[in-house]
N, C-alpha and C positions, 0 to 999 in steps of 0.2 A: 679522711675526716671521720669524726666520731659522732655518735648520737647519744643524747640524754633522753630517756623516756621513763614514763611512770604513770602512776594513778593517784588521783587526789580524792580523798573521802572525808566524810564528817566523822565525828567521834563514835557514831553508831555503825561505821563501816559502809555507809551508803555513798555511792559515787556522787561527786559534785561536778555539775556542768558549768561551763563558762568561767572557770577559774583562770586567771592570767598567771602563767608560769614564764619567768624570763631570767636571763642571766643579768646580774647586776654588777658584777666585777669579776676579773680573772687575770691570771698571769699570762695566758695565751692571748693571741690576737683574736678578737671577736667583734663582729658587727652587732647591731641591736638585734638580738634573737629572742623572740617570744612566741608563745603559743597559747591557745585557749583549749581547755579540756572539752572533750566531746561528751555525749550523753552517758557514756560509761565512766566518765571521770579520767579518761586517758589523754595523754599529751605526748608529743615528741619535739625535741629541739635538735635540728639537723645541722650538719656541716660545722661541727665544733673542733677547733684545733686543740692539740694536747696542752694540758696545763691545769692549774687549780682554779676553780670557779665557785662563786657564790650564786646559788639559784634561789629565786624568790617565788612563792605562791601566794596569791592574794585574791580575795573575793569580798565584796561588800558584805558587812555583817559578821565576818569571821576574822580571827586573829591572823596577822601576816606571819608567815614562816619563812625562814632562811635556812638553807643547808649548803655546806661546802662539799665539793666533790673534786677528786683528782681524775682527770681524763687522760687516758693513754691513747696512742695513735690507733686508729681504726677500731675503736672499742664501742660496744653498746652498753651503756651504763643505766641501770634501773635505779630511779630515785623517786620514791613514793612520799606523799605528804598526807597528814591527817590534820585537817583544820578544825579548830574549836570555835564555836559561836558564842 
């Protein structure tokens, strides 16, 4: 299984805490996987099957962002977001 991890910041580069990051659709099999960013803006989504996924980052007061990523078997994929308020 693979991991999607990364960091969420604002437009000034400051980390954003309590951002909801989750998989919203994909070609691989996936359960409802989501995470909240920590005080450093970091998150990880574990146990991801290989495939293409759309990952969403959202926090109240900020623009919602979507990114698409291709996950290979046993990979660690870095996916960072910059949210605009």
